[in-house]
SEKOLPA-731766 format. One record per atom (N, C-alpha, C): residue in three letters; x, y, z. Coordinates in steps of 0.02 Angstrom, whole numbers, padded with zeros to 5 digits, always signed. Layout:
BEGIN
ALAXYZ ...
This chain:
BEGIN
MET-08177-01077-03877 MET-08214-01097-03819 MET-08225-01167-03817 CYS-08196-01183-03748 CYS-08193-01254-03725 CYS-08260-01275-03714 ALA-08256-01344-03710 ALA-08318-01388-03714 ALA-08348-01384-03649 ALA-08324-01363-03581 ALA-08359-01361-03531 ALA-08400-01285-03538 THR-08368-01232-03572 THR-08398-01173-03575 THR-08456-01169-03613 ASN-08457-01222-03669 ASN-08506-01240-03718 ASN-08560-01277-03684 GLN-08550-01323-03643 GLN-08590-01358-03602 GLN-08635-01306-03553 ALA-08604-01261-03512 ALA-08630-01224-03469 ALA-08682-01163-03518 LEU-08653-01162-03574 LEU-08701-01099-03604 LEU-08762-01140-03642 ASN-08754-01198-03644 ASN-08832-01243-03671 ASN-08862-01255-03627 ALA-08836-01278-03566 ALA-08880-01285-03502 ALA-08912-01213-03482 LEU-08884-01157-03494 LEU-08925-01089-03478 LEU-08983-01075-03534 GLN-08968-01095-03588 GLN-09004-01089-03640 GLN-09063-01134-03636 ALA-09050-01195-03622 ALA-09112-01248-03611 ALA-09156-01210-03554 ILE-09129-01186-03490 ILE-09178-01163-03436 ILE-09221-01107-03460 GLU-09183-01067-03503 GLU-09235-00998-03540 GLU-09279-01030-03583 SER-09257-01081-03627 SER-09316-01100-03663 SER-09380-01135-03629 ASP-09357-01165-03580 ASP-09406-01210-03524 ASP-09448-01158-03490 PHE-09416-01094-03468 PHE-09452-01037-03438 PHE-09506-01022-03483 TYR-09488-01004-03539 TYR-09530-00969-03593 TYR-09595-01020-03603 GLU-09584-01083-03598 GLU-09638-01131-03616 GLU-09680-01125-03552 ILE-09671-01124-03489 ILE-09711-01124-03440 ILE-09747-01047-03440 LEU-09713-01001-03466 LEU-09734-00934-03457 LEU-09804-00936-03533 PHE-09792-00965-03574 PHE-09841-00970-03628 PHE-09855-01037-03657 THR-09902-01067-03631 THR-09922-01137-03645 THR-09996-01143-03656 LEU-09998-01174-03720 LEU-10072-01201-03749 LEU-10070-01279-03742 GLU-10127-01307-03745 GLU-10134-01376-03759 GLU-10101-01398-03820 ASP-10108-01363-03872 ASP-10075-01369-03946 ASP-10002-01347-03947 ARG-09950-01382-03918 ARG-09877-01347-03908 ARG-09843-01339-03972 ASP-09879-01381-04025 ASP-09841-01385-04089 ASP-09870-01339-04154 THR-09906-01278-04124 THR-09943-01238-04163 THR-09895-01202-04208 PRO-09896-01209-04277 PRO-09843-01181-04330 PRO-09853-01110-04315 VAL-09798-01070-04332 VAL-09786-01006-04353 VAL-09820-00993-04410 CYS-09881-00955-04422 CYS-09913-00948-04490 CYS-09880-00870-04510 SER-09893-00865-04592 SER-09867-00802-04619 SER-09874-00746-04573 PHE-09942-00731-04551 PHE-09960-00677-04495 PHE-09911-00669-04445 ASP-09904-00718-04407 ASP-09860-00731-04354 ASP-09783-00710-04371 GLN-09767-00737-04427 GLN-09697-00720-04450 GLN-09686-00664-04455 SER-09733-00626-04489 SER-09732-00553-04502 SER-09723-00512-04442 LEU-09765-00526-04398 LEU-09768-00497-04326 LEU-09683-00512-04289 LEU-09653-00565-04306 LEU-09607-00579-04266 LEU-09554-00552-04312 VAL-09547-00543-04368 VAL-09487-00500-04404 VAL-09504-00433-04399 ASN-09574-00409-04391 ASN-09575-00325-04383 ASN-09594-00303-04312 ALA-09568-00343-04269 ALA-09573-00328-04195 ALA-09547-00272-04172 GLU-09480-00264-04202 GLU-09439-00201-04193 GLU-09479-00133-04190 LEU-09526-00133-04251 LEU-09559-00078-04282 LEU-09605-00056-04218 PHE-09652-00108-04202 PHE-09691-00084-04139 PHE-09675-00087-04070 LEU-09617-00115-04055 LEU-09597-00121-03990 LEU-09561-00044-03982 LEU-09530-00020-04022 LEU-09491+00042-04026 LEU-09532+00112-04050 SER-09599+00102-04053 SER-09625+00160-04091 SER-09652+00194-04040 PRO-09648+00263-04043 PRO-09663+00314-03994 PRO-09740+00299-03974 GLU-09777+00275-04031 GLU-09850+00273-04003 GLU-09858+00207-03953 TYR-09825+00152-03981 TYR-09836+00103-03929 TYR-09807+00109-03851 GLN-09751+00143-03857 GLN-09715+00167-03788 GLN-09768+00208-03757 ALA-09786+00254-03782 ALA-09829+00299-03738 ALA-09884+00249-03708 GLU-09924+00211-03752 GLU-09972+00172-03733 GLU-09948+00133-03673 HIS-09908+00082-03684 HIS-09883+00023-03638 HIS-09821+00029-03608 MET-09779+00072-03611 MET-09727+00090-03574 MET-09750+00135-03511 SER-09767+00107-03457 SER-09782+00145-03397 SER-09732+00192-03363 MET-09734+00238-03327 MET-09692+00295-03301 MET-09681+00265-03230 LEU-09631+00277-03204 LEU-09634+00267-03136 LEU-09665+00324-03093 PRO-09692+00299-03024 PRO-09724+00349-02992 PRO-09659+00401-02957 SER-09678+00470-02954 SER-09623+00510-02927 SER-09600+00495-02870 ILE-09643+00450-02817 ILE-09601+00440-02746 ILE-09566+00394-02760 LEU-09562+00345-02805 LEU-09526+00290-02816 LEU-09462+00302-02849 THR-09470+00355-02899 THR-09402+00382-02924 THR-09362+00417-02863 ARG-09399+00443-02810 ARG-09371+00480-02767 ARG-09328+00424-02732 LEU-09361+00375-02714 LEU-09331+00306-02670 LEU-09268+00287-02699 ILE-09272+00270-02773 ILE-09223+00253-02810 ILE-09160+00302-02815 SER-09182+00363-02815 SER-09126+00409-02821 SER-09077+00400-02763 THR-09092+00378-02697 THR-09062+00368-02646 THR-09006+00333-02646 ILE-09002+00284-02706 ILE-08946+00243-02717 ILE-08877+00278-02744 GLU-08884+00349-02768 GLU-08832+00375-02799 GLU-08834+00437-02759 ASP-08880+00466-02723 ASP-08876+00543-02692 ASP-08887+00531-02622 PRO-08833+00543-02591 PRO-08828+00532-02513 PRO-08873+00586-02480 GLN-08882+00636-02533 GLN-08917+00703-02488 GLN-09000+00677-02481 VAL-09026+00627-02528 VAL-09094+00614-02522 VAL-09101+00567-02461 ASP-09157+00590-02417 ASP-09160+00559-02354 ASP-09205+00492-02367 PHE-09169+00435-02358 PHE-09212+00369-02373 PHE-09266+00370-02325 ILE-09258+00392-02265 ILE-09313+00381-02201 ILE-09379+00420-02230 LYS-09364+00493-02248 LYS-09417+00535-02271 LYS-09454+00507-02332 VAL-09413+00473-02377 VAL-09451+00467-02446 VAL-09489+00391-02430 VAL-09461+00343-02371 VAL-09510+00293-02365 VAL-09573+00315-02327 THR-09571+00357-02277 THR-09615+00386-02247 THR-09670+00415-02288 ASP-09655+00448-02336 ASP-09694+00485-02383 ASP-09728+00433-02424 LEU-09696+00390-02438 LEU-09724+00337-02482 LEU-09775+00291-02437 CYS-09765+00281-02388 CYS-09817+00242-02350 CYS-09884+00298-02334 ASP-09879+00350-02345 ASP-09930+00390-02320 ASP-10007+00376-02374 ALA-09986+00348-02442 ALA-10037+00350-02474 ALA-10073+00282-02461 PRO-10144+00288-02433 PRO-10189+00242-02412 PRO-10185+00178-02442 ASP-10185+00157-02519 ASP-10190+00111-02546 ASP-10126+00085-02534 VAL-10065+00111-02538 VAL-10005+00062-02539 VAL-09994+00042-02467 ALA-10011+00095-02420 ALA-10011+00078-02348 ALA-10043-00006-02332 ARG-10099-00002-02364 ARG-10135-00064-02353 ARG-10105-00123-02377 GLU-10071-00120-02448 GLU-10046-00172-02477 GLU-09978-00189-02443 ILE-09939-00125-02407 ILE-09884-00141-02367 ILE-09900-00189-02301 LEU-09960-00172-02267 LEU-09966-00204-02208 LEU-09997-00284-02233 THR-10025-00288-02285 THR-10041-00353-02299 THR-09974-00393-02301 ILE-09921-00366-02343 ILE-09860-00418-02358 ILE-09822-00414-02284 ALA-09824-00355-02256 ALA-09785-00358-02179 ALA-09819-00410-02141 ASN-09881-00421-02140 ASN-09911-00475-02103 ASN-09894-00547-02111 SER-09865-00559-02178 SER-09856-00622-02213 SER-09793-00653-02157 ASP-09793-00721-02166 ASP-09751-00770-02131 ASP-09684-00750-02162 MET-09663-00725-02215 MET-09588-00704-02243 MET-09570-00655-02200 TYR-09615-00598-02180 TYR-09587-00544-02141 TYR-09601-00549-02060 ASN-09671-00578-02035 ASN-09700-00579-01980 ASN-09691-00642-01945 ALA-09628-00658-01929 ALA-09631-00733-01906 ALA-09665-00750-01846 LYS-09657-00682-01811 LYS-09697-00681-01745 LYS-09761-00691-01747 GLY-09791-00676-01792 GLY-09860-00684-01807 GLY-09905-00623-01766 LYS-09869-00573-01762 LYS-09903-00508-01731 LYS-09943-00485-01767 ASP-09996-00448-01743 ASP-10055-00417-01794 ASP-10021-00352-01801 ILE-09997-00329-01865 ILE-09973-00280-01879 ILE-10033-00238-01914 ARG-10049-00176-01882 ARG-10095-00130-01909 ARG-10079-00074-01939 THR-10026-00031-01925 THR-10006+00019-01939 THR-09927+00014-01978 ILE-09917+00078-02020 ILE-09847+00079-02045 ILE-09790+00091-01994 GLN-09814+00132-01935 GLN-09765+00134-01892 GLN-09747+00076-01843 HIS-09813+00031-01833 HIS-09787-00025-01795 HIS-09749-00074-01842 ALA-09761-00084-01917 ALA-09723-00114-01955 ALA-09655-00098-01946 THR-09645-00043-01955 THR-09564-00006-01955 THR-09536-00025-01889 SER-09568-00034-01831 SER-09549-00043-01768 SER-09530-00119-01758 LEU-09563-00165-01792 LEU-09564-00236-01787 LEU-09513-00260-01840 ILE-09515-00251-01898 ILE-09471-00278-01952 ILE-09425-00218-01992 GLY-09422-00161-01968 GLY-09376-00109-01973 GLY-09389-00071-02043 LEU-09358-00010-02044 LEU-09377+00033-02107 LEU-09360+00007-02167 VAL-09289-00023-02175 VAL-09273-00051-02239 VAL-09324-00100-02273 SER-09339-00141-02219 SER-09390-00196-02247 SER-09460-00166-02268 VAL-09485-00109-02219 VAL-09541-00074-02260 VAL-09528-00049-02327 GLY-09455-00021-02331 GLY-09445+00004-02405 GLY-09432-00054-02461 TYR-09407-00107-02438 TYR-09423-00161-02483 TYR-09503-00186-02505 ILE-09538-00181-02453 ILE-09601-00205-02471 ILE-09634-00148-02515 ALA-09629-00085-02495 ALA-09651-00027-02525 ALA-09636-00021-02596 THR-09570-00033-02612 THR-09554-00040-02690 THR-09601-00092-02732 THR-09583-00159-02694 THR-09618-00203-02718 THR-09690-00195-02739 VAL-09738-00157-02693 VAL-09792-00142-02710 VAL-09801-00096-02769 LEU-09766-00046-02769 LEU-09781+00012-02815 LEU-09749-00022-02893 MET-09698-00060-02894 MET-09672-00080-02952 MET-09721-00143-02976 SER-09759-00171-02938 SER-09811-00226-02956 SER-09872-00187-03001 HIS-09887-00121-02989 HIS-09927-00085-03011 HIS-09901-00048-03086 VAL-09837-00044-03093 VAL-09814-00011-03155 VAL-09807-00074-03206 THR-09781-00137-03173 THR-09780-00192-03234 THR-09829-00246-03236 ARG-09900-00217-03224 ARG-09953-00256-03229 ARG-09959-00284-03306 THR-09994-00336-03322 THR-10006-00348-03386 THR-10082-00330-03421 LYS-10089-00316-03469 LYS-10149-00286-03485 LYS-10193-00334-03559 SER-10195-00387-03541 SER-10213-00454-03603 SER-10245-00494-03558 SER-10303-00526-03590 SER-10323-00600-03560 SER-10293-00642-03600 PHE-10257-00638-03644 PHE-10216-00702-03660 PHE-10168-00731-03614 PHE-10159-00786-03606 PHE-10109-00824-03574 PHE-10119-00800-03495 LYS-10168-00819-03457 LYS-10176-00790-03400 LYS-10134-00798-03344 SER-10098-00867-03362 SER-10049-00888-03309 SER-09988-00832-03323 PHE-09971-00815-03377 PHE-09921-00758-03385 PHE-09912-00725-03322 SER-09958-00694-03311 SER-09967-00628-03260 SER-09930-00654-03186 ASP-09963-00721-03187 ASP-09953-00747-03114 ASP-09869-00765-03112 ILE-09849-00809-03156 ILE-09786-00835-03156 ILE-09737-00783-03166 ILE-09741-00717-03209 ILE-09695-00672-03201 ILE-09691-00641-03146 HIS-09750-00621-03103 HIS-09757-00582-03051 HIS-09719-00628-02997 LYS-09733-00702-02982 LYS-09683-00732-02945 LYS-09618-00731-02948 HIS-09605-00729-03018 HIS-09526-00733-03045 HIS-09488-00674-03010 THR-09522-00621-03030 THR-09504-00550-03012 THR-09486-00540-02934 ILE-09539-00562-02887 ILE-09525-00559-02822 ILE-09481-00610-02803 GLN-09467-00664-02818 GLN-09411-00698-02799 GLN-09354-00694-02824 THR-09343-00661-02879 THR-09278-00626-02897 THR-09249-00569-02856 ALA-09311-00527-02842 ALA-09294-00467-02800 ALA-09267-00496-02744 MET-09298-00540-02712 MET-09276-00571-02643 MET-09222-00608-02644 ALA-09217-00651-02684 ALA-09137-00680-02696 ALA-09086-00620-02700 GLY-09100-00582-02735 GLY-09059-00520-02769 GLY-09025-00497-02699 ARG-09065-00481-02665 ARG-09051-00442-02595 ARG-09015-00489-02550 ASP-09025-00533-02540 ASP-08991-00599-02504 ASP-08935-00617-02522 LEU-08920-00617-02591 LEU-08851-00631-02634 LEU-08807-00562-02598 ALA-08835-00510-02619 ALA-08800-00449-02615 ALA-08767-00445-02542 HIS-08818-00460-02489 HIS-08789-00463-02431 HIS-08725-00504-02422 GLN-08735-00553-02443 GLN-08685-00606-02432 GLN-08607-00579-02472 HIS-08622-00554-02524 HIS-08563-00528-02571 HIS-08533-00442-02564 GLY-08563-00422-02507 GLY-08550-00348-02505 GLY-08565-00301-02554 VAL-08616-00323-02593 VAL-08648-00270-02645 VAL-08701-00241-02619 ASN-08720-00179-02663 ASN-08782-00141-02619 ASN-08846-00186-02633 ALA-08889-00204-02572 ALA-08933-00233-02563 ALA-08993-00204-02593 PHE-09012-00149-02579 PHE-09060-00107-02607 PHE-09079-00105-02671 CYS-09009-00091-02704 CYS-08999-00091-02779 CYS-09019-00146-02810 SER-08991-00204-02783 SER-08997-00271-02800 SER-09068-00297-02797 HIS-09102-00265-02743 HIS-09177-00285-02754 HIS-09214-00252-02798 VAL-09198-00192-02807 VAL-09242-00147-02863 VAL-09231-00174-02933 LEU-09162-00201-02954 LEU-09153-00230-03007 LEU-09189-00291-03016 GLY-09202-00331-02970 GLY-09240-00379-02971 GLY-09311-00375-02985 LEU-09338-00323-02969 LEU-09413-00297-02975 LEU-09423-00273-03051 ILE-09378-00237-03072 ILE-09372-00212-03146 ILE-09349-00252-03198 HIS-09311-00304-03176 HIS-09277-00347-03231 HIS-09312-00387-03275 ASN-09391-00389-03266 ASN-09441-00417-03320 ASN-09483-00360-03349 CYS-09469-00301-03321 CYS-09532-00247-03370 CYS-09519-00248-03445 GLY-09462-00272-03475 GLY-09463-00267-03550 GLY-09499-00341-03571 VAL-09504-00389-03545 VAL-09539-00438-03550 VAL-09611-00432-03551 VAL-09636-00390-03493 VAL-09705-00377-03494 VAL-09723-00321-03546 TYR-09674-00272-03553 TYR-09692-00220-03607 TYR-09701-00265-03672 SER-09659-00309-03697 SER-09663-00352-03760 SER-09736-00376-03759 PHE-09743-00426-03709 PHE-09807-00460-03702 PHE-09871-00405-03720 ASN-09869-00352-03682 ASN-09929-00300-03681 ASN-09927-00279-03768 CYS-09879-00261-03780 CYS-09886-00237-03856 CYS-09910-00295-03904 LEU-09877-00356-03897 LEU-09886-00407-03942 LEU-09962-00423-03941 SER-09989-00416-03881 SER-10057-00441-03876 SER-10106-00386-03897 ASN-10085-00322-03890 ASN-10116-00258-03918 ASN-10114-00270-04000 LYS-10069-00271-04025 LYS-10052-00295-04095 LYS-10099-00353-04112 LEU-10105-00414-04086 LEU-10148-00460-04107 LEU-10219-00444-04090 GLY-10233-00404-04045 GLY-10312-00378-04036 GLY-10331-00339-04088 GLU-10275-00309-04127 GLU-10308-00260-04180 GLU-10322-00288-04228 SER-10299-00376-04251 SER-10302-00410-04289 SER-10369-00452-04304 THR-10419-00457-04358 THR-10464-00504-04359 THR-10447-00566-04372 LYS-10381-00577-04396 LYS-10357-00644-04411 LYS-10350-00684-04343 VAL-10347-00664-04286 VAL-10318-00694-04226 VAL-10382-00731-04184 LYS-10378-00779-04181 LYS-10444-00812-04145 LYS-10412-00842-04086 GLN-10341-00869-04089 GLN-10320-00902-04029 GLN-10238-00878-04042 PRO-10195-00862-03983 PRO-10135-00832-03994 PRO-10093-00894-03999 ASN-10039-00884-04027 ASN-09980-00938-04042 ASN-09935-00925-03985 PRO-09922-00974-03941 PRO-09881-00966-03887 PRO-09804-00968-03907 VAL-09791-00992-03974 VAL-09723-01001-04011 VAL-09707-00921-04020 LEU-09758-00890-04052 LEU-09747-00808-04065 LEU-09726-00786-04005 TYR-09761-00795-03941 TYR-09756-00748-03883 TYR-09689-00769-03855 GLN-09668-00830-03873 GLN-09590-00864-03838 GLN-09554-00819-03877 LYS-09546-00818-03942 LYS-09498-00795-03983 LYS-09492-00704-03971 VAL-09548-00683-03968 VAL-09536-00606-03958 VAL-09518-00585-03892 CYS-09556-00608-03835 CYS-09525-00595-03778 CYS-09455-00619-03758 ARG-09432-00677-03789 ARG-09368-00701-03775 ARG-09323-00659-03802 GLN-09345-00645-03862 GLN-09279-00597-03919 GLN-09273-00531-03899 TRP-09340-00498-03858 TRP-09341-00435-03847 TRP-09337-00395-03782 GLY-09356-00448-03733 GLY-09371-00426-03663 GLY-09318-00401-03634 ASP-09260-00434-03636 ASP-09193-00392-03608 ASP-09179-00329-03641 ILE-09192-00324-03702 ILE-09171-00256-03744 ILE-09217-00208-03726 MET-09283-00228-03707 MET-09335-00179-03696 MET-09322-00164-03623 THR-09308-00209-03587 THR-09288-00189-03513 THR-09231-00126-03512 VAL-09178-00138-03543 VAL-09125-00078-03546 VAL-09154-00030-03565 GLU-09194-00031-03618 GLU-09231+00031-03651 GLU-09277+00080-03611 ILE-09311+00026-03555 ILE-09356+00058-03509 ILE-09317+00097-03463 ALA-09256+00059-03429 ALA-09220+00092-03380 ALA-09202+00159-03407 ARG-09183+00151-03469 ARG-09142+00228-03473 ARG-09210+00273-03483 LYS-09262+00268-03500 LYS-09299+00320-03508 LYS-09328+00329-03443 TRP-09329+00276-03385 TRP-09344+00299-03325 TRP-09284+00336-03283 ALA-09229+00346-03328 ALA-09177+00377-03288 ALA-09150+00341-03229 MET-09152+00277-03238 MET-09109+00236-03192 MET-09040+00253-03177 PRO-09016+00250-03112 PRO-08933+00247-03113 PRO-08900+00206-03153 GLN-08839+00236-03179 GLN-08803+00211-03238 GLN-08787+00139-03203 ILE-08769+00136-03140 ILE-08748+00079-03119 ILE-08799+00007-03129 MET-08862+00025-03121 MET-08910-00022-03140 MET-08914-00029-03206 VAL-08917+00012-03253 VAL-08931+00011-03326 VAL-08863-00046-03346 GLU-08804-00026-03329 GLU-08747-00073-03331 GLU-08770-00143-03315 ALA-08794-00154-03260 ALA-08805-00230-03227 ALA-08861-00263-03278 LEU-08911-00217-03297 LEU-08960-00248-03329 LEU-08932-00265-03410 GLU-08877-00227-03432 GLU-08846-00240-03488 GLU-08813-00303-03495 GLN-08782-00320-03423 GLN-08739-00379-03422 GLN-08769-00444-03400 LEU-08847-00445-03392 LEU-08881-00490-03372 LEU-08851-00565-03398 ARG-08855-00565-03469 ARG-08837-00640-03505 ARG-08749-00641-03499 ALA-08719-00610-03475 ALA-08649-00604-03475 ALA-08610-00562-03421 PRO-08641-00583-03362 PRO-08615-00539-03314 PRO-08545-00547-03289 GLN-08495-00502-03273 GLN-08439-00490-03254 GLN-08423-00499-03167 ALA-08467-00453-03137 ALA-08469-00465-03066 ALA-08512-00413-03031 GLY-08510-00391-02968 GLY-08553-00345-02935 GLY-08626-00350-02954 LEU-08670-00298-02968 LEU-08726-00296-02970 LEU-08755-00351-03018 GLY-08725-00348-03086 GLY-08741-00383-03138 GLY-08728-00464-03116 LYS-08683-00486-03070 LYS-08687-00547-03062 LYS-08732-00566-03015 MET-08752-00521-02965 MET-08808-00539-02922 MET-08872-00550-02960 LEU-08879-00510-03005 LEU-08935-00523-03053 LEU-08951-00570-03084 PHE-08891-00588-03129 PHE-08894-00653-03154 PHE-08913-00711-03115 LEU-08870-00727-03049 LEU-08883-00777-03014 LEU-08946-00775-02978 ALA-08982-00712-02958 ALA-09047-00718-02921 ALA-09105-00738-02977 ASP-09093-00711-03045 ASP-09140-00729-03101 ASP-09141-00805-03121 LEU-09082-00829-03108 LEU-09072-00908-03123 LEU-09097-00946-03070 LEU-09078-00921-03021 LEU-09110-00962-02955 LEU-09187-00971-02946 SER-09224-00912-02975 SER-09292-00904-02976 SER-09311-00960-03043 LYS-09285-00939-03089 LYS-09314-00989-03155 LYS-09303-01054-03132 THR-09256-01071-03101 THR-09241-01143-03101 THR-09287-01164-03043 SER-09300-01125-02987 SER-09362-01139-02935 SER-09410-01158-02967 LEU-09438-01117-03019 LEU-09503-01119-03051 LEU-09513-01173-03099 LEU-09449-01202-03130 LEU-09452-01263-03171 LEU-09458-01315-03134 VAL-09419-01323-03065 VAL-09443-01366-03020 VAL-09510-01373-02995 GLU-09548-01313-02972 GLU-09612-01308-02963 GLU-09661-01333-03018 HIS-09640-01315-03076 HIS-09691-01338-03132 HIS-09672-01413-03164 GLN-09623-01449-03128 GLN-09614-01511-03153 GLN-09573-01522-03219 LYS-09544-01460-03243 LYS-09495-01466-03296 LYS-09433-01478-03279 MET-09402-01488-03214 MET-09337-01493-03192 MET-09349-01540-03127 THR-09310-01589-03116 THR-09305-01612-03052 THR-09284-01578-03004 ARG-09299-01587-02928 ARG-09265-01544-02875 ARG-09187-01545-02880 GLU-09173-01616-02889 GLU-09083-01626-02887 GLU-09051-01592-02949 ALA-09084-01585-03008 ALA-09047-01562-03053 ALA-09055-01476-03041 GLY-09107-01457-03017 GLY-09106-01373-03007 GLY-09057-01369-02945 ILE-09041-01411-02902 ILE-08987-01400-02852 ILE-08915-01393-02886 GLU-08916-01447-02921 GLU-08851-01449-02968 GLU-08833-01391-03007 VAL-08874-01362-03039 VAL-08861-01314-03081 VAL-08856-01252-03034 MET-08886-01241-02981 MET-08855-01179-02942 MET-08789-01202-02901 THR-08774-01253-02890 THR-08724-01267-02845 THR-08670-01266-02908 SER-08676-01272-02965 SER-08624-01270-03012 SER-08601-01192-03021 HIS-08634-01145-03003 HIS-08627-01067-02999 HIS-08609-01054-02925 GLN-08580-01098-02893 GLN-08557-01087-02823 GLN-08605-01061-02763 LEU-08673-01074-02768 LEU-08711-01058-02725 LEU-08714-01118-02675 PRO-08709-01111-02603 PRO-08724-01165-02562 PRO-08777-01207-02581 ARG-08764-01277-02563 ARG-08832-01334-02580 ARG-08882-01310-02523 ASP-08868-01293-02463 ASP-08918-01289-02412 ASP-08958-01219-02429 TYR-08909-01172-02461 TYR-08953-01106-02472 TYR-09010-01129-02526 VAL-08990-01153-02581 VAL-09022-01174-02635 VAL-09089-01211-02617 GLU-09080-01274-02587 GLU-09125-01293-02547 GLU-09180-01260-02507 ASN-09161-01212-02461 ASN-09207-01173-02430 ASN-09241-01128-02471 PHE-09205-01100-02524 PHE-09244-01055-02563 PHE-09289-01088-02615 PHE-09287-01146-02641 PHE-09324-01187-02662 PHE-09392-01204-02618 ASP-09381-01217-02560 ASP-09446-01221-02510 ASP-09479-01175-02504 MET-09446-01115-02485 MET-09483-01056-02463 MET-09515-01025-02535 ALA-09483-01024-02595 ALA-09499-00991-02656 ALA-09573-01005-02672 LYS-09586-01074-02664 LYS-09654-01096-02697 LYS-09714-01077-02658 GLU-09694-01056-02595 GLU-09753-01005-02552 GLU-09767-00958-02557 LEU-09719-00915-02598 LEU-09736-00851-02619 LEU-09793-00830-02685 GLU-09826-00783-02660 GLU-09874-00758-02703 GLU-09860-00706-02738 
């Protein structure tokens, strides 16, 4: 392996490490991993893969979302009909309209009050993007009071990755809807690992304050693995499972789009949280052949996302 490749890999590992630090931060950053924490770390596989924990913490996809995702591989499934059915649910419709009225989608500032109005103004595909985002946010919500910032940051990272993924897919002639959905689900293994670990710690009388290092290690080690496991259990299209498997070593196509979108969002969040300078973040992304003006525009827009 050449020196340049080693340097690039080290840079990616540093970004991953810094990202997990902003996900799990306490005032005492140097908290040692005690014997109880070490036991959980060593035995993480046992509870993460246990049927009991999976039944409790591995949410199933709503059937309407499964139908929408099935349009990726089955041309017989009517995308328009599925989106229309999906928007009929009152709670989902309200959330869709809230996002449809945001600056990101409603640049003209018109008051959008119905799904039909939203469809006519921003298009059915955009409504489909919003609807899948709303439903996936319900599936991947956290279930712990530990590390309250985790939920906000991982949600923001998910939304940013989905948005960047579909933008990059359009630019490279890759399926944009598929890339969008991959962005929405690529953190589900991290959220699952977080929920399982929080539950495990909650069962113990030994834990008064959770150790951020333990969370960083478990979620970083198992997040990607569990995402692939969950995608298989959800019977996601094989092209999507393969893209998730390639996230850290992408070759081309959807895997490459997900890698770039994930990295762009993480870099943006590190800049926002002052773990990296803006110029350093731009250099990281331009080294992966993204145009400087695109990266700068994304950084400006991303920090406004909720």
